[in-house]
C-alpha positions in Angstrom: 0.1 0.2 -0.1 2.5 2.2 1.0 4.1 1.6 -2.4 0.7 2.6 -4.2 0.5 6.0 -2.3 3.8 6.8 -2.9 3.3 6.7 -7.2 0.1 8.6 -6.7 1.6 11.4 -4.7 4.9 11.1 -7.0 1.8 11.5 -10.0 0.7 14.9 -8.2 3.7 16.3 -8.0 5.2 15.4 -11.4 1.8 17.1 -12.8 2.0 20.5 -10.7 6.1 20.7 -11.2 6.7 19.1 -14.6 9.4 16.8 -12.7 9.6 13.4 -14.5 7.7 11.0 -12.3 9.9 8.3 -12.7 12.4 10.6 -11.0 10.6 11.1 -8.1 11.5 8.9 -4.8 10.8 9.2 -1.4 14.5 10.8 -1.0 13.6 13.7 -3.4 13.4 16.6 -1.4 10.1 18.6 -2.0 12.2 22.4 -2.2 15.6 21.9 -2.7 15.5 19.4 -5.7 11.5 19.8 -7.0 11.5 23.5 -6.3 8.2 23.5 -4.9 6.7 27.0 -4.6 4.5 28.2 -1.9 1.6 28.1 -4.5 2.7 24.6 -6.2 2.8 23.5 -2.2 -1.1 24.6 -2.1 -1.9 22.7 -5.5 -0.4 20.1 -4.2 -2.2 20.2 -0.8 -5.4 20.5 -2.3 -5.0 17.4 -5.1 -3.6 15.3 -2.4 -7.1 16.0 -0.6 -9.1 15.1 -3.8 -7.1 12.6 -4.8 -7.3 10.6 -0.9 -11.0 11.7 -0.2 -9.5 13.8 2.8 -11.3 16.4 4.4 -10.3 19.8 3.5 -8.1 21.1 5.6 -6.8 17.8 6.6 -3.5 18.7 5.2 -2.4 22.0 6.6 0.2 24.5 4.9 2.4 24.0 8.3 2.0 20.2 7.6 3.2 20.4 4.2 5.8 23.0 5.5 7.5 20.3 7.7 8.0 17.9 4.7 11.1 17.9 3.6 11.2 14.8 1.0 8.4 13.0 -1.0 8.8 10.3 1.7 7.4 12.7 4.5 4.8 13.4 2.5 3.8 10.2 1.7 4.2 9.3 5.4 1.6 11.9 6.3 -0.7 10.9 3.9 -0.4 6.9 5.4 -1.2 8.4 8.6 -4.2 10.5 7.4 -5.9 7.8 5.2 
């Protein structure tokens, strides 16, 4: 299940950042490697909530800011999903 969540998160990130989905791994850093900016972060949060059928504000901007890697983000989704 963790791998499925990882691929779904990678697809969302890829769609927003245009970064190659196949190159996104659990160790990929959100800011340093993907250059995710604040507006991108909000789009990713919204898309994650839609994809995983989470209630709005289940993932806050602060939660996202505490995630440094894709793996951190996947762990957060795994806790909520």
